[in-house]
LOROKOL-316529 format. One record per residue (C-alpha): residue number from 0; x, y, z. Coordinates in Angstrom, 2 decimals, decimal comma. Each point is the difference from the previous one (the first is absolute). Example, Ala and Ser with C-alpha at 12.3 -4.5 7.8 and 13.67 -1.06 7.14 Angstrom:
LOROKOL-316529
+-----+---------+---------+---------+
| num |      xx |      yy |      zz |
+-----+---------+---------+---------+
|   0 |   12,30 |   -4,50 |    7,80 |
|   1 |    1,37 |    3,44 |   -0,66 |
+-----+---------+---------+---------+
end
This chain:
LOROKOL-316529
+-----+---------+---------+---------+
| num |      xx |      yy |      zz |
+-----+---------+---------+---------+
|   0 |   53,29 |  170,54 |  -50,86 |
|   1 |    2,78 |    2,94 |   -1,11 |
|   2 |    1,71 |   -0,84 |   -3,36 |
|   3 |    3,32 |   -1,71 |    0,10 |
|   4 |    0,75 |    1,63 |   -3,46 |
|   5 |   -1,40 |    3,00 |   -1,56 |
|   6 |    0,31 |    1,49 |   -4,03 |
|   7 |   -0,68 |    3,16 |   -0,18 |
|   8 |   -0,20 |    1,67 |   -3,62 |
|   9 |    2,67 |   -2,30 |   -0,94 |
|  10 |    1,45 |    0,78 |   -3,67 |
|  11 |    3,23 |   -2,74 |   -1,66 |
|  12 |    1,58 |    1,29 |   -2,87 |
|  13 |    2,59 |   -1,35 |   -2,65 |
|  14 |    1,31 |    0,97 |   -2,43 |
|  15 |   -2,14 |   -0,71 |   -2,26 |
|  16 |   -3,44 |   -0,82 |    1,42 |
|  17 |   -2,04 |    0,28 |    4,03 |
|  18 |   -0,30 |   -3,06 |    1,34 |
|  19 |   -2,22 |    2,02 |    3,01 |
|  20 |   -2,31 |    2,74 |   -0,78 |
|  21 |   -1,19 |    1,85 |    2,92 |
|  22 |   -0,12 |   -3,09 |    2,32 |
|  23 |   -1,70 |   -0,02 |    3,68 |
|  24 |   -0,48 |   -3,06 |    1,92 |
|  25 |   -1,00 |   -1,15 |    3,75 |
|  26 |    1,76 |   -3,61 |    1,29 |
|  27 |   -1,39 |   -0,95 |    3,82 |
|  28 |    2,30 |   -0,88 |    1,99 |
|  29 |   -0,63 |   -3,82 |    0,32 |
|  30 |   -1,82 |   -0,60 |   -2,95 |
|  31 |    0,65 |   -2,21 |   -3,43 |
|  32 |   -0,31 |    2,00 |   -2,30 |
|  33 |    0,46 |   -0,34 |   -4,58 |
|  34 |    0,91 |    2,30 |   -2,65 |
|  35 |   -1,70 |   -1,43 |   -2,70 |
|  36 |    0,50 |    0,61 |   -3,82 |
|  37 |    1,60 |   -0,51 |   -3,25 |
|  38 |    4,11 |   -0,64 |   -1,18 |
|  39 |    0,74 |    3,49 |   -0,17 |
|  40 |   -2,20 |    1,50 |    2,08 |
|  41 |    2,20 |    1,51 |    2,32 |
|  42 |   -0,46 |   -3,11 |    3,13 |
|  43 |    4,17 |   -0,15 |    0,08 |
|  44 |    0,45 |    3,76 |    0,46 |
|  45 |   -2,52 |   -0,05 |    2,12 |
|  46 |    1,20 |   -2,35 |    2,80 |
|  47 |    3,82 |    1,21 |   -0,58 |
|  48 |   -1,26 |    3,56 |    1,21 |
|  49 |   -2,14 |   -1,41 |    2,54 |
|  50 |    3,57 |   -2,11 |    1,40 |
|  51 |    1,62 |    3,25 |   -0,25 |
|  52 |    2,38 |   -1,27 |   -2,63 |
|  53 |   -0,96 |    2,48 |   -2,35 |
|  54 |   -0,93 |    3,55 |    0,52 |
|  55 |   -3,36 |    2,00 |   -1,81 |
|  56 |    1,16 |    2,53 |   -2,20 |
|  57 |   -2,93 |    1,70 |    1,57 |
|  58 |   -2,48 |   -0,12 |    3,30 |
|  59 |    0,30 |   -1,47 |    3,48 |
|  60 |    0,70 |   -3,89 |    1,66 |
|  61 |   -0,83 |    0,08 |    3,96 |
|  62 |    1,15 |   -3,45 |    1,62 |
|  63 |   -2,02 |   -0,28 |    3,30 |
|  64 |   -1,26 |    3,76 |   -0,28 |
|  65 |    3,86 |    0,95 |   -0,78 |
|  66 |    0,67 |    2,45 |   -3,13 |
|  67 |    2,83 |   -2,26 |   -1,88 |
|  68 |    2,70 |    2,79 |   -0,95 |
|  69 |    3,55 |   -0,49 |   -0,35 |
|  70 |    1,26 |   -0,31 |    4,08 |
|  71 |   -2,03 |   -2,89 |    0,59 |
|  72 |   -0,35 |   -1,56 |   -2,94 |
|  73 |    2,67 |   -2,92 |    0,90 |
|  74 |   -1,17 |   -0,21 |    3,61 |
|  75 |   -3,41 |   -1,07 |   -0,81 |
|  76 |    0,36 |   -1,94 |   -2,95 |
|  77 |    1,71 |   -2,44 |    2,16 |
|  78 |   -4,16 |   -0,50 |    1,03 |
|  79 |    0,01 |   -1,55 |   -3,54 |
|  80 |    0,52 |   -2,61 |   -2,29 |
|  81 |   -0,85 |   -1,09 |   -3,47 |
|  82 |   -0,27 |   -3,15 |   -1,80 |
|  83 |    0,51 |    0,84 |   -3,92 |
|  84 |   -1,16 |   -1,76 |   -2,39 |
|  85 |    3,03 |   -1,49 |   -1,79 |
|  86 |    1,93 |   -2,53 |    2,81 |
|  87 |    3,59 |    2,09 |    0,67 |
|  88 |    1,56 |   -3,14 |    2,23 |
|  89 |    3,76 |   -0,05 |    1,19 |
|  90 |    2,32 |   -2,82 |   -1,45 |
|  91 |   -0,24 |   -1,69 |    2,97 |
|  92 |   -2,04 |   -1,99 |    2,36 |
|  93 |   -3,41 |    0,19 |    1,52 |
|  94 |    0,97 |    0,87 |    3,25 |
|  95 |    2,53 |    2,60 |   -1,11 |
|  96 |   -2,86 |    1,40 |   -2,54 |
|  97 |   -1,87 |    0,85 |    2,98 |
|  98 |    2,15 |    1,07 |    2,57 |
|  99 |    1,63 |    2,54 |   -1,47 |
| 100 |   -2,15 |    2,71 |    0,61 |
| 101 |   -0,37 |   -1,22 |    4,32 |
| 102 |    4,20 |   -0,09 |   -0,48 |
| 103 |   -0,56 |    4,14 |   -1,46 |
| 104 |   -1,60 |    0,59 |    3,78 |
| 105 |    2,54 |   -1,60 |    1,72 |
| 106 |   -2,56 |   -2,79 |    1,59 |
| 107 |    1,81 |   -2,86 |    2,18 |
| 108 |    0,47 |   -3,28 |   -2,06 |
| 109 |   -2,40 |   -1,45 |    1,38 |
| 110 |   -2,80 |    1,94 |   -0,38 |
| 111 |    0,59 |    0,19 |   -3,37 |
| 112 |   -0,15 |   -4,30 |    0,32 |
| 113 |   -3,13 |    0,81 |    1,59 |
| 114 |   -1,54 |    2,10 |   -2,43 |
| 115 |    1,54 |   -1,61 |   -2,91 |
| 116 |   -1,70 |   -3,82 |    0,92 |
| 117 |   -3,61 |    1,88 |    1,42 |
| 118 |   -0,22 |    1,91 |   -4,01 |
| 119 |    0,65 |   -2,78 |   -1,84 |
| 120 |   -2,26 |   -2,17 |    1,88 |
| 121 |   -2,61 |    2,90 |   -1,41 |
| 122 |    0,69 |   -0,57 |   -3,54 |
| 123 |    0,75 |   -3,78 |    0,41 |
| 124 |    2,96 |   -0,35 |   -0,66 |
| 125 |    1,56 |   -1,23 |    3,02 |
| 126 |    2,97 |   -1,78 |    0,18 |
| 127 |    1,62 |    1,15 |   -3,13 |
| 128 |    2,91 |    2,66 |    1,61 |
| 129 |    2,45 |   -1,34 |   -1,42 |
| 130 |   -1,39 |   -0,38 |   -3,24 |
| 131 |    1,26 |    2,17 |   -2,83 |
| 132 |   -2,67 |    3,04 |   -0,83 |
| 133 |    0,82 |    0,58 |   -3,48 |
| 134 |   -0,32 |   -4,46 |   -0,32 |
| 135 |   -3,56 |    0,04 |    1,07 |
| 136 |   -3,36 |    0,21 |   -2,71 |
| 137 |   -1,43 |    4,03 |   -0,32 |
| 138 |   -2,64 |   -0,84 |    1,67 |
| 139 |    2,38 |   -0,64 |    3,62 |
| 140 |    2,17 |    2,33 |   -1,28 |
| 141 |   -2,96 |    2,65 |    0,11 |
| 142 |   -0,73 |   -1,41 |    3,93 |
| 143 |    3,56 |    0,39 |    1,19 |
| 144 |   -0,36 |    3,82 |   -1,38 |
| 145 |   -3,11 |    0,55 |    1,77 |
| 146 |    1,55 |   -2,04 |    3,11 |
| 147 |    3,04 |    2,52 |   -0,48 |
| 148 |   -2,49 |    2,79 |    0,34 |
| 149 |   -1,69 |   -1,48 |    3,02 |
| 150 |    2,73 |   -1,13 |    1,97 |
| 151 |    0,02 |    4,13 |    0,97 |
| 152 |   -3,53 |   -0,10 |    1,28 |
| 153 |   -0,44 |    3,80 |   -1,08 |
| 154 |   -3,42 |    2,16 |    0,38 |
| 155 |   -0,28 |    0,80 |   -4,18 |
| 156 |    0,41 |   -3,77 |   -2,41 |
| 157 |   -0,14 |    1,58 |   -3,04 |
| 158 |   -0,63 |   -3,01 |   -2,79 |
| 159 |    0,59 |    0,25 |   -4,35 |
| 160 |   -2,16 |   -2,57 |   -1,10 |
| 161 |    1,26 |   -2,53 |    2,36 |
| 162 |   -1,61 |   -3,18 |   -2,04 |
| 163 |    0,56 |    0,91 |   -3,67 |
| 164 |    1,05 |   -3,11 |   -2,04 |
| 165 |   -0,25 |   -1,54 |    3,20 |
| 166 |   -1,49 |   -3,88 |   -0,57 |
| 167 |   -3,22 |   -0,75 |    2,17 |
| 168 |    1,65 |   -1,58 |    2,97 |
| 169 |    2,85 |    2,80 |    0,61 |
| 170 |   -3,42 |    2,53 |   -0,33 |
| 171 |   -1,54 |   -1,10 |    2,66 |
| 172 |    2,56 |   -0,63 |    2,12 |
| 173 |    1,31 |    3,93 |   -0,16 |
| 174 |   -4,08 |    0,74 |    0,01 |
| 175 |   -0,20 |   -1,88 |    3,22 |
| 176 |    3,25 |    1,37 |    1,83 |
| 177 |   -1,51 |    3,99 |   -0,89 |
| 178 |   -2,67 |   -0,68 |    1,62 |
| 179 |    1,51 |   -1,87 |    2,59 |
| 180 |    2,66 |    2,71 |    1,03 |
| 181 |   -2,90 |    2,89 |   -0,20 |
| 182 |   -2,27 |   -1,80 |    2,25 |
| 183 |    2,38 |   -0,97 |    2,83 |
| 184 |    2,58 |    2,11 |   -0,29 |
| 185 |   -1,91 |    3,04 |   -0,89 |
| 186 |    2,51 |    1,35 |   -3,02 |
| 187 |   -1,57 |    2,21 |   -2,39 |
| 188 |    0,12 |   -1,82 |   -3,49 |
| 189 |   -0,38 |    2,46 |   -3,49 |
| 190 |    0,11 |   -2,67 |   -3,45 |
| 191 |   -0,01 |    1,34 |   -3,12 |
| 192 |   -1,43 |   -2,23 |   -2,49 |
| 193 |   -2,02 |   -0,41 |   -2,91 |
| 194 |   -1,32 |   -3,46 |    1,34 |
| 195 |   -3,04 |    0,81 |    0,79 |
| 196 |   -1,65 |   -2,94 |    1,39 |
| 197 |    2,72 |    0,15 |    1,91 |
| 198 |   -0,44 |    2,70 |    1,12 |
| 199 |   -3,78 |    0,24 |    0,61 |
| 200 |    0,93 |   -3,41 |    2,15 |
| 201 |    2,67 |    1,74 |    2,71 |
| 202 |   -0,52 |    3,47 |    0,40 |
| 203 |   -2,89 |    1,52 |    1,22 |
| 204 |    0,41 |    3,69 |   -1,63 |
| 205 |    1,56 |    0,49 |   -3,24 |
| 206 |    0,69 |    2,54 |   -2,37 |
| 207 |   -0,18 |    0,16 |   -3,50 |
| 208 |    3,15 |    1,50 |   -2,07 |
| 209 |   -0,40 |    1,05 |   -3,67 |
| 210 |    2,40 |    2,12 |   -1,25 |
| 211 |    1,52 |    1,11 |    2,39 |
| 212 |   -3,02 |    1,21 |    1,68 |
| 213 |   -1,91 |   -1,47 |    2,50 |
| 214 |   -3,95 |   -0,17 |   -1,35 |
| 215 |   -1,33 |   -1,68 |    2,38 |
| 216 |    0,53 |   -1,00 |    3,72 |
| 217 |   -1,96 |   -2,50 |    2,70 |
| 218 |   -0,62 |   -3,45 |    1,33 |
| 219 |    0,84 |   -2,83 |   -2,27 |
| 220 |   -3,35 |   -0,94 |   -0,36 |
| 221 |   -1,08 |    3,79 |   -0,92 |
| 222 |    2,59 |   -0,52 |   -2,90 |
| 223 |    0,10 |   -2,86 |   -1,57 |
| 224 |   -3,40 |   -1,21 |    0,39 |
| 225 |   -1,65 |    3,30 |   -1,11 |
| 226 |    0,12 |    0,88 |   -3,74 |
| 227 |    1,34 |    3,14 |   -1,04 |
| 228 |    1,29 |    1,46 |   -2,80 |
| 229 |    4,35 |    0,01 |    1,88 |
| 230 |   -0,76 |   -3,27 |    0,91 |
| 231 |   -1,30 |   -1,71 |   -3,74 |
| 232 |    3,08 |    2,36 |   -1,97 |
| 233 |    1,73 |   -2,16 |    2,21 |
| 234 |   -0,97 |   -3,16 |   -0,23 |
| 235 |   -0,98 |    0,17 |   -3,25 |
| 236 |    3,49 |   -1,14 |   -1,46 |
| 237 |   -1,37 |   -3,68 |   -0,09 |
| 238 |   -2,45 |   -2,70 |    0,46 |
| 239 |   -2,96 |    2,36 |   -0,27 |
| 240 |   -2,77 |   -1,33 |   -1,13 |
| 241 |   -3,81 |    1,73 |   -0,21 |
| 242 |   -3,33 |   -1,51 |   -0,24 |
| 243 |   -3,09 |   -1,28 |    1,28 |
| 244 |   -0,01 |   -1,36 |    3,61 |
| 245 |   -2,89 |   -2,53 |    1,51 |
| 246 |    0,16 |   -1,42 |    3,54 |
| 247 |    0,04 |   -3,00 |    1,29 |
| 248 |   -1,16 |   -2,27 |    2,75 |
| 249 |    3,48 |   -0,60 |    1,26 |
| 250 |    0,51 |    3,65 |    0,19 |
| 251 |    2,12 |    0,82 |   -2,15 |
| 252 |   -1,11 |    1,41 |   -3,82 |
| 253 |    0,76 |   -1,30 |   -3,62 |
| 254 |    1,70 |    2,29 |   -2,35 |
| 255 |   -0,37 |   -0,13 |   -3,34 |
| 256 |    2,07 |    2,39 |   -1,74 |
| 257 |   -0,26 |   -1,29 |   -3,65 |
| 258 |    1,49 |   -2,56 |   -2,39 |
| 259 |   -1,24 |   -2,71 |    2,31 |
| 260 |    1,77 |    0,61 |    2,83 |
| 261 |   -1,44 |    0,48 |    3,19 |
| 262 |    1,62 |    1,09 |    3,33 |
| 263 |   -1,23 |   -1,47 |    3,07 |
| 264 |    0,81 |    2,45 |    2,97 |
| 265 |   -0,67 |    0,48 |    3,94 |
| 266 |   -2,46 |    2,86 |    0,41 |
| 267 |   -4,04 |   -0,21 |   -0,31 |
| 268 |   -1,18 |    2,71 |   -3,05 |
| 269 |   -1,62 |    0,05 |   -2,60 |
| 270 |    0,04 |    2,47 |   -3,29 |
| 271 |    3,00 |    1,49 |   -1,96 |
| 272 |    3,27 |   -0,12 |    1,44 |
| 273 |    3,93 |    0,78 |   -0,60 |
| 274 |    2,05 |   -3,19 |    2,22 |
| 275 |    3,68 |   -0,35 |   -0,38 |
| 276 |    2,87 |   -2,87 |    0,76 |
| 277 |    3,47 |    0,18 |    1,19 |
| 278 |    2,22 |   -1,45 |   -2,17 |
| 279 |    1,75 |   -1,82 |    2,84 |
| 280 |   -3,20 |   -1,09 |    1,05 |
| 281 |   -0,13 |   -2,27 |   -2,27 |
| 282 |    1,20 |   -3,72 |   -0,16 |
| 283 |    2,02 |   -1,38 |   -3,61 |
| 284 |   -0,21 |   -3,31 |   -0,82 |
| 285 |    0,79 |   -2,79 |   -2,11 |
| 286 |   -2,93 |   -1,48 |    1,23 |
| 287 |   -3,16 |    0,51 |    1,90 |
| 288 |    0,66 |   -0,43 |    3,37 |
| 289 |   -2,47 |   -0,78 |    2,73 |
| 290 |   -0,59 |    2,95 |    2,33 |
| 291 |   -2,97 |    1,40 |    1,61 |
| 292 |    0,14 |    3,05 |   -2,35 |
| 293 |   -2,91 |    0,61 |   -1,89 |
| 294 |    1,87 |    1,34 |   -3,40 |
| 295 |    1,54 |   -2,03 |   -1,94 |
| 296 |    0,66 |    0,77 |   -4,49 |
| 297 |    1,98 |   -1,59 |   -1,95 |
| 298 |    2,18 |    1,53 |   -2,42 |
| 299 |    2,84 |    0,87 |   -2,01 |
| 300 |    2,93 |    2,71 |    0,53 |
| 301 |    0,26 |    2,83 |   -2,61 |
| 302 |    2,56 |    2,13 |    1,21 |
| 303 |    3,04 |   -0,65 |    2,06 |
| 304 |    1,86 |    2,95 |    1,88 |
| 305 |    2,93 |   -0,80 |    1,94 |
| 306 |    0,59 |    2,52 |    2,70 |
| 307 |    2,93 |   -1,78 |    1,43 |
| 308 |   -0,91 |   -2,02 |    3,24 |
| 309 |   -3,41 |    0,17 |   -1,00 |
| 310 |   -2,26 |   -1,35 |   -3,32 |
| 311 |   -2,83 |    1,82 |   -1,30 |
| 312 |   -2,51 |   -1,64 |   -2,03 |
| 313 |   -2,40 |    0,94 |   -2,22 |
| 314 |   -2,65 |   -2,93 |    0,29 |
| 315 |   -3,11 |   -0,45 |   -2,83 |
| 316 |   -2,60 |   -2,13 |    1,93 |
| 317 |   -3,07 |    1,71 |   -1,76 |
| 318 |    1,24 |    3,22 |    1,67 |
| 319 |    3,20 |    0,77 |   -0,12 |
| 320 |    1,56 |   -0,50 |    3,90 |
| 321 |    3,39 |    1,51 |    0,68 |
| 322 |    1,80 |   -2,12 |    2,99 |
| 323 |    3,57 |    0,25 |    1,85 |
| 324 |    2,05 |   -3,05 |    0,82 |
| 325 |    3,17 |   -0,01 |    0,72 |
| 326 |    2,21 |   -0,42 |   -2,51 |
| 327 |    1,38 |   -3,71 |    2,14 |
| 328 |   -3,11 |   -1,05 |   -0,73 |
| 329 |   -0,61 |    1,13 |   -3,53 |
| 330 |    2,69 |   -1,96 |   -0,84 |
| 331 |   -0,45 |   -3,05 |    2,11 |
| 332 |   -2,94 |   -0,15 |   -1,63 |
| 333 |    1,82 |    0,40 |   -3,61 |
| 334 |   -3,03 |    2,31 |   -1,16 |
| 335 |    0,07 |    2,55 |   -3,37 |
| 336 |   -2,39 |    1,71 |   -2,25 |
| 337 |   -2,94 |   -2,31 |   -1,10 |
| 338 |    0,47 |   -2,33 |    3,32 |
| 339 |   -3,01 |   -1,72 |    0,83 |
| 340 |   -0,98 |    1,05 |    4,51 |
| 341 |   -2,26 |    0,36 |    2,02 |
| 342 |   -0,76 |    3,10 |    2,16 |
| 343 |   -1,52 |   -0,67 |    3,66 |
| 344 |   -1,06 |    2,87 |    2,36 |
| 345 |   -2,69 |    0,50 |    3,45 |
| 346 |   -2,99 |    2,14 |   -0,52 |
| 347 |    1,46 |    1,73 |    2,69 |
| 348 |    3,08 |    1,27 |   -2,58 |
| 349 |   -2,97 |    2,24 |   -1,69 |
| 350 |   -0,42 |    3,75 |    0,99 |
| 351 |   -2,46 |    2,46 |   -0,35 |
| 352 |    1,42 |    3,27 |   -2,28 |
+-----+---------+---------+---------+
end
């Protein structure tokens, strides 16, 4: 299948830094493609160049085999739309926010009404037309931003960290919506994320971007399930444990990572192994919770990092775990340094590196 967007030897320099360094990449028409990498790796810059918002310092961009230049940039740009990580909505109703782009394109009132209703159904916010967009929760606002992009039904949809700092409910709705529009409408989707689990579950192909360079391209399984030094350098930021694994009869493995801590993983492997658990995959609670999760640890908070809408906690449970929760949850549970907590995560949340 032909590529819908192609970058050829693209470099993007700013005054004091190189955001992209000789990047070449092809995204096939009709696929969901993920650009994974840590914060500051160049993901947003790459999306902005694909969306034809920014121009590269050097290199070429092709859309449907047509080379992008100043003479055709504006025309082709209308075939792409981008949802930014930071939601920026107009201070008006949900309906007017979503209808804005359609009005600019001179759609009829009847077609605008139909399209707005359809996309609100998609993002599970039907009936919200008259509500003030800025009065909604952060997760609902992000769903409105997605709806505003989807209503245009462009060939290429670009998503910059679409579920960053969202609660599980809103995250699930957005992931389900992205998968559905790709499956039913055949929209091509390029998503930038640092969430490896998300990248692995809703995409077939992906690229790993580190320091402005693409270091790996392949299927999601090849990149995120196969140990590599590139993935290790990305994933070793938090919750990486090494130990000795032994297989259990149930089809899982128990990994002794030392200091009396054993982690159960949904894999069958014996011998030395290194694994990681994403901070957002760990449920933190004041009391033990009833669930099917195989890993439950009791510990104490030893460090609190306030990151505005979310809080990162370092918890000593024999080994130190980093956990990410919303600011609201942190306040509601009245947490602080030395608070006693329980950590819970599934065996399927344990990933090999």
